[in-house]
C-alpha positions in Angstrom: -9.1 1.8 -26.0 -8.5 0.2 -22.7 -5.6 -2.2 -22.8 -5.3 -2.8 -19.1 -5.4 -6.5 -18.0 -8.6 -7.3 -16.2 -6.9 -7.8 -12.8 -5.5 -4.2 -12.8 -7.9 -1.6 -11.5 -7.2 2.1 -11.9 -9.2 5.1 -10.9 -7.9 8.5 -12.0 -8.6 11.4 -9.7 -7.4 15.0 -10.0 -6.0 15.6 -6.5 -2.3 15.2 -5.9 -2.8 12.0 -4.0 -2.4 8.3 -5.1 -3.5 5.4 -3.0 -1.9 2.1 -3.9 -3.4 -1.3 -3.0 -0.8 -3.9 -3.8 -2.0 -6.7 -1.5 -5.9 -6.7 -1.5 -6.2 -9.1 -4.4 -7.3 -12.8 -4.1 -7.4 -14.0 -7.7 -5.3 -17.0 -8.7 -4.7 -17.2 -12.4 -5.3 -20.4 -14.3 -2.1 -22.4 -14.7 -0.9 -21.2 -11.3 -3.8 -22.0 -9.0 -3.3 -25.7 -9.1 0.3 -25.4 -7.9 -0.8 -24.2 -4.5 -1.4 -26.4 -1.5 -4.9 -24.9 -1.4 -6.7 -21.8 -2.7 -7.5 -20.7 0.9 -3.8 -20.8 1.9 -2.8 -18.9 -1.2 -5.3 -16.1 -0.3 -4.9 -16.1 3.5 -2.3 -13.4 3.8 -4.2 -10.9 1.7 -4.8 -7.4 3.1 -8.4 -8.3 3.5 -11.0 -5.6 2.7 -8.5 -2.7 2.7 -9.7 -1.3 -0.6 -13.2 -1.2 0.9 -12.0 0.4 4.1 -10.4 3.2 2.0 -13.4 3.5 -0.4 -13.7 7.2 0.7 -10.4 8.0 -1.0 -12.1 8.7 -4.3 -14.4 11.2 -2.6 -11.2 13.2 -1.8 -10.2 13.2 -5.4 -7.5 10.6 -5.0 -6.3 8.2 -7.7 -6.2 4.5 -6.9 -4.2 1.6 -8.3 -5.0 -1.9 -7.3 -4.2 -5.5 -8.3 -6.9 -8.1 -7.9 -4.2 -10.9 -7.9 -3.2 -12.6 -4.8 0.2 -11.6 -3.4 1.0 -15.3 -3.4 1.2 -15.1 -7.2 3.7 -12.2 -7.1 4.2 -9.5 -4.5 4.3 -6.2 -6.2 5.6 -4.5 -3.0 8.9 -6.5 -3.1 12.2 -5.6 -4.8 11.9 -7.2 -8.3 15.6 -8.3 -8.0 14.6 -10.5 -5.1 16.7 -8.6 -2.5 15.1 -8.7 1.0 13.7 -5.4 2.2 14.2 -6.5 5.8 17.6 -8.2 6.0 18.0 -10.4 9.0 14.2 -10.6 9.7 11.7 -13.2 8.6 9.7 -12.0 5.6 8.3 -13.3 2.3 9.7 -12.8 -1.1 8.8 -11.6 -4.6 7.1 -14.9 -5.5 6.5 -16.2 -1.9 6.9 -19.9 -1.3 5.7 -19.8 2.3 2.9 -18.1 4.2 3.4 -15.5 7.0 3.4 -18.5 9.4 6.1 -20.2 7.4 3.9 -22.9 5.9 4.6 -24.1 2.4 2.4 -22.4 -0.2 3.2 -24.9 -3.0 2.8 -28.5 -3.6 6.1 -30.3 -3.6 7.9 -29.7 -6.9 5.6 -26.9 -8.1 7.4 -24.0 -6.6 8.2 -21.2 -9.1 11.7 -21.5 -10.5 13.8 -18.6 -11.9 12.1 -18.8 -15.3 8.6 -18.8 -13.8 9.5 -15.9 -11.5 10.7 -13.9 -14.5 7.5 -14.7 -16.4 5.3 -13.5 -13.5 7.5 -10.4 -13.1 6.9 -9.5 -16.7 3.2 -10.5 -16.8 2.0 -9.1 -13.5 4.6 -7.0 -11.6 5.6 -4.8 -14.6 2.1 -3.7 -15.5 1.2 -2.8 -12.0 4.3 -0.5 -11.7 3.9 0.9 -15.2 0.3 2.0 -14.1 1.5 3.4 -10.8 4.4 5.3 -12.4 2.0 6.6 -15.1 -0.3 8.0 -12.5 2.6 9.8 -10.8 3.7 11.3 -14.1 0.2 12.3 -14.9 -0.4 14.1 -11.6 3.1 15.6 -11.5 2.2 17.4 -14.8 -0.6 19.1 -12.8 0.9 19.4 -9.4 4.4 20.3 -8.2 4.0 17.8 -5.3 2.2 14.5 -5.1 1.8 12.0 -2.2 1.8 8.3 -2.8 0.1 6.4 0.0 0.6 2.7 0.2 -2.3 1.0 2.0 -1.8 -2.3 3.9 -3.0 -4.5 6.7 -1.9 -7.6 8.5 -3.1 -9.9 11.3 -2.3 -8.5 14.7 -0.3 -11.5 15.9 2.1 -13.5 13.6 4.9 -14.9 15.8 7.0 -15.9 12.8 7.2 -12.2 11.7 7.1 -10.2 14.9 6.8 -10.5 18.7 3.6 -9.8 20.5 0.7 -7.8 19.2 1.3 -5.3 16.4 0.3 -1.7 17.0 -3.0 -0.6 15.3 -1.3 2.0 13.1 2.2 1.2 11.6 3.5 4.3 9.8 6.3 3.5 7.4 8.4 6.3 5.9 11.6 4.3 5.2 13.5 5.9 8.0 15.4 4.3 10.9 13.4 4.5 14.2 14.0 7.9 15.8 15.8 9.3 12.8 14.6 11.5 9.9 12.3 10.1 7.3 13.7 9.3 3.9 10.5 8.7 1.9 8.7 11.9 2.7 9.0 15.2 4.4 9.2 14.8 8.2 6.4 17.4 8.5 4.0 15.0 6.8 4.9 12.0 8.9 4.7 14.2 12.0 1.1 15.1 11.2 0.1 11.5 10.4 1.7 10.2 13.6 -0.1 12.9 15.6 -3.5 11.9 14.1 -2.9 8.3 14.9 -1.9 9.2 18.5 -5.1 11.3 18.9 -7.2 8.3 17.9 -6.3 6.7 21.3 -5.2 3.5 19.5 -1.7 2.2 19.5 0.8 3.3 16.8 4.4 3.2 15.8 6.6 5.1 13.3 9.1 3.1 11.3 8.7 0.1 13.6 8.6 -3.5 12.2 7.2 -2.2 8.9 9.1 0.8 7.6 7.7 0.8 4.1 8.0 -1.7 1.2 9.4 -1.4 -2.3 6.7 1.0 -3.4 7.5 3.4 -0.6 11.2 3.2 -1.1 11.3 3.1 -4.9 8.9 5.9 -5.8 10.1 8.4 -3.2 11.6 11.5 -4.9 11.4 14.4 -2.4 13.5 16.8 -4.6 11.3 15.8 -7.6 8.0 16.4 -5.6 7.0 12.8 -4.9 6.5 11.9 -1.2 5.6 8.4 -0.2 4.2 6.8 2.9 3.0 3.3 3.9 0.3 2.5 6.4 0.2 -1.0 7.8 -3.0 -1.6 9.9 -3.6 -4.4 12.3 -6.7 -6.2 11.1 -8.4 -6.1 14.5 -9.2 -2.4 13.9 -11.7 -3.0 11.1 -12.7 -6.7 11.2 -13.3 -9.2 14.0 -10.0 -11.0 14.2 -9.8 -14.5 15.6 -6.9 -15.7 17.7 -3.9 -17.1 15.9 -5.0 -20.6 16.7 -8.4 -19.9 15.2 -7.1 -18.6 11.8 -8.3 -21.5 9.8 -10.5 -22.0 6.7 -13.7 -21.8 8.8 -12.8 -18.6 10.7 -10.7 -16.5 8.3 -11.2 -14.1 6.8 -14.1 -12.6 8.8 -16.3 -10.1 7.0 -15.6 -6.4 6.8 -17.6 -4.7 9.6 -18.3 -1.0 8.8 -19.5 -0.3 12.3 -16.6 -1.9 13.9 -14.2 -0.2 11.5 -15.7 3.3 12.0 -13.1 4.6 14.5 -10.1 3.4 12.4 -11.8 4.6 9.2 -12.3 8.1 10.7 -8.7 8.3 11.5 -7.7 7.1 8.1 -9.9 9.7 6.5 -8.1 12.4 8.6 -4.7 10.9 7.5 -5.5 11.0 3.8 -6.9 14.5 4.2 -3.6 15.5 5.9 -1.6 13.9 3.0 -3.8 15.9 0.6 -3.4 19.1 2.6 0.4 18.7 2.7 0.5 18.3 -1.1 -1.9 21.2 -1.7 0.1 23.6 0.5 3.1 22.8 -1.6 0.9 23.4 -4.7 -0.1 27.1 -4.5 -3.0 28.0 -6.7 -2.1 30.0 -9.8 -3.0 33.6 -9.8 -5.1 34.8 -12.7 -3.5 37.4 -15.0 -4.5 41.0 -14.4 -6.7 42.5 -17.1 -4.7 44.3 -19.7 -1.3 42.9 -18.7 -1.3 40.2 -21.4 0.2 37.8 -18.8 -0.9 34.2 -18.8 -2.2 32.6 -15.5 0.8 31.8 -13.3 3.3 33.8 -15.3 5.9 35.8 -13.5 5.5 39.6 -13.4 
């Protein structure tokens, strides 16, 4: 019996790779929708079309976990305690009250209080992470090493959050710039970074976006779980307007498969590299020799 809420979408694959989509949703639950200044504003900062961009992940055998809810309802990639992941920098919280451009999301007096935040955490945050954790456990029973890849995107220019234009590929492994990664093996991040460099498009490793709560929370390198976040600049897969043109008439623009092809090709290579990394760490079991009575994978 399927007891999942209708906003939680899970695909179970057999490969040691999980792709998480925490910010691609746009649904606004009844009872919350009317609290926002406008539905468009409450959906504007979604990671538009990213789950479509990565649709090939299932062909690789990857599992996927996605919430269809807008991040404005609750951000499942934030610390549930409310602690900022980027101290000293402008960011948005667990139940955001402003947009990326620092505009109020809620009508005056309708902002979520502590009780409402706790309710949303129990109702929406907890099931997402229970599902993601369950997929990790399921795949770790089959594979000694699993990679959790957190897929994101953001507009290329948001002055309130960062200066100038964001690189096309923003690799986050929860490590300080220029220092060893903490969320995954350096060898994995090295390969991913090299693939992004070979694309000819701009990239950065542990720049403005070092990895959110999912990347930091689920990483367990000694326990065989390596995590990695990829933040894409939207211009690589959709026709992005200038910041002044990001209004209800011009945003979001449709997903353009032809425009997205170069970035998508690199992302396919990146996910394949994540899978290769996990598979190299998961040697195939040797069948028992006839007459030995040993079971597959048993030590001699």
